[in-house]
N, C-alpha and C positions, 0 to 999 in steps of 0.2 A: 499280714492276714492272722499267720500268725502269734502275731503278736494282740490285735485286736479281740483275736476269740479271749483271748490270756484274761483282756481289761474287764472282757465282760463276764466269764467264768466269779471274780473277782468282785467285781461289783457288783454283780448275782447274791454271793455269798457275801457281800458287803448291811445289802437290804436284807436279807434271811435275820444275819444277826442285829441286826437294830429291830424287826419286827419280833427277834424272837426276847429281844430284853425290856421291851414296851409289853409285850403282851405277861409278859414274867413279873413284872415293877407292877403293873397290875393288879393280875390272879394273889401276889405277893399280903401287895399292898389293900388289901380288899377291905371290904371285912370279915373276920378268920371265919375257917373254913376249917371243919375239922377235916384234916386231909390221913387222919393215922387211918381209918375204918374203910379209906377209896383202896381199891386193888390197886396191880398195878397198869393193868391195862388204861383207864381210867384217868389216874396218874398223868402215865402218860400221852393220855388222850388233851387232856387239861391247858400242858406242859409244850408241845408241840404242834395239837389240833389248831387254834387260832395263829401263828405265823405262818404256818403251811395255808392256811384260810386263805389269811392277808396278801401272803407272797400271789397267790389264785388271782385272785381279784386282781391284784396288779397287773399282773399278766394281762387280763382278757382285758384290762381298761384302753395298756398300751397297744395290743394289737386291733382294737377296735379306731383307734384313734390314728394307724396308720392304713386302718383301711379305708377311714373317709378323706384323708389321704391321696391313698393311689386309683380313690376313686374320685377326689377330682383332678388328677395326672391327667388320669385315659380320660374324662371328656376332654378337656382342653385339647386331651390331645387330640382326639377324633371330632370336634373344631375347627383343630386347622390343617388336619386331611380332610374335612368336605371342604373348605375356603382352597386350598389348593388343587383338590380338583375340583371345581367349580368353576374358579382361574385358568385349571388345566382346559378344562374343555373352552368357553370359552375364545379362549385364543386357538383353536383346535373348528372350533365352528368360523371363526375370525381369520382365521388363515385359509390361502389357494390350496384348491386341488394339487397331488401332485402332477409333475407335466408329464408327459407319456415320456418316453422311449423313441417308441416310434410305432410307426403306425405302418399297416399289411395292405400290401396288395395282390388282388386276388385274379387279375384276369388284363390284359394288358391286349388290344386292338393295334392294326397300325394297316393305313392302304397309300402305300410306298410308288411310287410310277418307276420304279425299279426297285429289285430283289436286294438285298447287300448282297455281300459278298463271300458271308459268312454260310451264311442262312444254304443247305443241303436236301430242306425238306421236311416233309411235318415230325415237329418235337414233342413229347410224351411229357419235357415240364412244365409248357407254355404253350399256349395259342400262336401258333406262326403268323406271323407278318405276310396283308393280307397285297398282294404284290398286283391283284388285279385290278385297277383304278381307272381301266378307260373312258369310260361312259358315264353319264350320270353324274350322282356329286356325292364323292364318295363318302361321305357325311352316310347315310342312308343307310348303304350295306353297314357299318361299322354297329349302329345303332340296334339294327335289325338282330344283328348275331348279340346285343350286351342285352337285347330284354327278350330273349328267349333265356333266363335267369328272373322267377315272379318275381323280386325283391326287388330288380335294377329300374322299372316304372316308374318307383316309388321313389325314387332316389334325387337328391338335389343335383343339379349339374352347376360347372363350375369351370373359367374359362379359362385354360394358361396361358394359352396366346393367339390372339385375331387371327396378324395374321394383312389387318387393313382394319378397316372401319367396325369399330367394338356393335356401331348399331346394324349394322350390313349381317355380322357373325353371328348379331343374335337372332335378325330372321330367320337367318339361313338356317339355323341350328331347331327353329321353335318347329319350323318348316319338316324339315328332316323325322325329330321327336315324330309327332302328330298320325308321318308319312311311315313311321317302324312300327310304332304301340301294337300289339296285337288286339285282336278280336276278345271281346269278355261276352260273355253271359250274364258277368257277377253286377247287383247293382251296385258296386261301389267301383269304381271305375280312376286309376288316377287322372289327377291334374296335371298342364305344364308348370313346373314347378318357374318356369323361367332359369335364364341364366347367367349366374353373377360370374364376375372378374375375380380367379383368385388372390384375395389381399398379400398383400407383401407389395416386395420386391428380392432379387436372390435367391438362390436354388431351392428349388423346388420341393426339395423335402422338410429345406425350416419351414415355408410354408405349408405344409398342409397337415406337419406337425401342431403346430401353431391357431391351426385351422381346429383342430380337434379339441385343441384344451380349451379355445373359449369357448366351446360349442359341443356340451357334454349330452347333449339332444341330439348329438348327428351320431348317426351309426357308421355310414357310409355315404360315400358318391361315389359319381361321373366327371372323372378331368378330363376334357375335352384341348385339345390344341390342336390349332389349322397356322401351322407353323411353317418358315424355312423359306426365305430368302429363294435358295435357289431352290428347291424343292416346294414352288407354286399348290403344287397338286396331294401334298403329304400333309394326312389325319392322322393326330394317335388318340387313343383313349386308354383311361384306363380307369379300373376298377378297384376300391381305396377305401378299407373297414378302419377300422378304431378295436386296437388289440384288445380280445379277454370278452369277445360278444359271446351270451349266453342268452338263449328262444324265449321269450317269453310267456309261452306254449309250450316247454319241452318234449311232450310227451303223444304234439300231434304229427299224424301218422300221413305222409305223404298227398292232397287231393283230397284232407279230410275239412270238412264246415266246420265252422269257429261259433259256436250261438255265442247270439252277443250277451255284452251283460245283466239284463233285464231279463232275459226271457224263464219264461216258468220250466222250460224240459232244461235250464241248467240246474246238474246237482248239486248241493248245498259243501259239498268241498271244493268240488272247483270256483264255488261263489268267493269263500272263504278263501280258497287259494291266487284270486286275483286279488281280491280286499286288497294280501297282504303283500303283491307284489307291487299294484300300486302303491305301495307308501315306501319300495325302492327303485333305484336304478333300473332296476328288470323291463317295466315298461318305461320310463321317459328315458332309456335309451332308444331306443326305437325311433325316434319322432313318429314320422307319417308309414311306415311300415308296418301294414298288416300284421297280427300274427300267423294268417297260414303262410306268409310269403316265406320269412325269417329265419326260416330253413334250410329255404332254398339259395340264403347269404350262406348264409355257415357252408352250408355244404362245399362253397366250393371250392376250394386249396388255396391255399397259398404260397404261392407263389415265390415270393419275395419278402425282406424290410425294409421300408425305409427308417434311415438313425439320420440325427441332427449331424451338420456338418460344424464344421470349424475355420475359420478364415482369418487371415493376419497382411499386414501391410510391410513386408522388407523392404530395406537396400539390398540391390543384385547382390554386393557381396555375399548376402546372407540366405540367398535363396535356399539353396538346399537344405543348410540346416531346418528355419522356415519349411519347408514343406517337411521336411521328416515328423517338426515335432506337432505339425498339424496334420501327417497320415495315424502317428503316432495314436494324439484324442481321436479320430477320428472309426481305425483300427477298435479302441475303447469303447468310445459311443456302443458299437456293435456287437461287445460282445467278444471280442474275436482277442484282445485280447488284455490281459489282468494292470493295472500299476505294482508298485513300481516302476515308470518305464525304462527303464536299463534293461536296453537286450538285452544281459547276462541272466534274468528272473524273470524273462515274458517269451512265450515259445513263437517265433519267426512267423511272420503272415502268412498265405496260402493262398499266395490270389489266383486266379482265374486270366484277367485280363487287368488293363488299365487303360483309363483311354481319359482322352487331354485336349484341351486347344492348345497346338501350337503356333498356330501362326500357318502362312505360306510352305509348303512344307523345307521346300531350298531354303528358307529365311533363317537371318542366325538366330529369332527368338524361339523357334522349335527346337535347332539344338542344344538352346540353352534350359529351358522348360524340359525336353526329355533329360538330359544330364542331371538335371537338380534331382527328380523322381528316382532316378537310378542309382546316385546318390545317395539319395532319403532311404534306401528302402535296402538298401546293399548295409547301409547301416544300422538296418533292424534285422538284419540278419534273412530279409528275405531271398528269395531265388528267383531270378526274373530275365526276360533273355529279351532284349531292346529290340528285336527284330518282330518273336513270333509275339509275345503280349502286350505291344502296347497299337495305338492304333491313337491319331492324329484326326478327331474330328472334322478337322480345317483341309485334309488334305479335298473329301468331296463335296463339300458344303462353308462354302467359306463364311467367315462375322457368325457364323452357330459358336455356341456354346453349349458346356458339356450337362449342366444343370438349370438350366434356366432355360432351356427349348425342348419343348414333350416328348416331338420328335425322334432324339439324338437319345434325351433319357430314358423310353419305353425301350428302342435299343439295348439298351442297355442291361432292362431289367427281364428284356429274354433272352440275349445272350448265359445272364447270369444266369437263369436258369437252365438254360441253354448247356455251360459246362457244369451246372453243380458247384460252381465254385463261389468266391465274391469278386464284386468287378469293384477296383475302385475309378475311382472318379474324382479326379484332378482338371479347376478351373481357375485360368491365368485371367490378369486383366496387364493395361498396356500402362500399369499404374504401378503394376508387382503388386496389387492384389493373391493370395495365394487362397485356395479355398478345397475342402478333400474332403470326401462325403464316403463312403461305404450302402453296394446295392450285394445284400445278402442274399441269398432261396434261402424256402424254407428246410432246406434236406442239409442246408451245413449249419 
């Protein structure tokens, strides 16, 4: 840097010397001028003015040339930046939206032939199971309780388990839905949305999250289950919503009428807000739910969050190690463990209960699966009591799985909210497939 600066100074002095020699040569070889009678200032100006003027002209031309070069470089850089921004915007527009990390469960309703062994009375964290399913279809009182939320009649219905013919189950659901629909004086009333089968196969959390991923206009749904070969009268329902919902009309008071968009009494600021909101996801994310009922859905507290599960098909000798990996991944999905997965750098999991399908309680598979889970949790520095904190769901309902049957899954949701701790769900099959998922209460 210093060497370059010296070179510039030497070049400037050399250039100034050349200009001075040229000017003095012209001055001395020009027609004779009587310099005797000139003042010293005039003589200095005649000898030094022209060389300095030429040097200034040189510097001006040089700066103008540099400015033109810099401007061309800036224009080229701006053009490249605009092309890159346009390409990035195109890639973002073409890219699929980010996948949901989980969905929120806001209510659980169950009608069981008998109350679970752990149920000891009403709970403030979640709706308790309804053990009085003696006479009539238990689906009717469940839907009646669900429709106490003003948004519930507008939500789509999905069937997780039919427990028989899907056609007969659909007719049964429609009949119960129409009888449970509360009477209303509003001109606009919800129509029966039909009952679709929950798409996909495998654990219920993965199927629910995929459904919300594929349909951005779906705000929430009611998931029904008429399931359980050993509990033929068992009925369960979940109110599941998309995370991050916000009301399209945020300042609406309870019971306040909503003016239609074309009303002459609609203030101009409200009309502008609705037009602006229609261009965003504020209105599209609510589907058929009217603005007057959106606040009711948002007022329902989140009792648990459902996260994606992880599965693997290991050899029997590696069952404990694979269970440890699947449990660690499930804890990361639920935000209860940070990568890397080394036990020395991660907090030990604090679980409230572990539910798994171990087969017959006295069979060899139950011991192998329980030992694999206990070993995996010990490797993750988790504290577990194999007697009090584990439950084999097949002890009371043979052939029932943990995350694919709605009645057992809903019971895990209620238990998580009751204990105020996450519940680990582990699902095994006869071929060694291992699935692990976490149900996390809203308070965790």
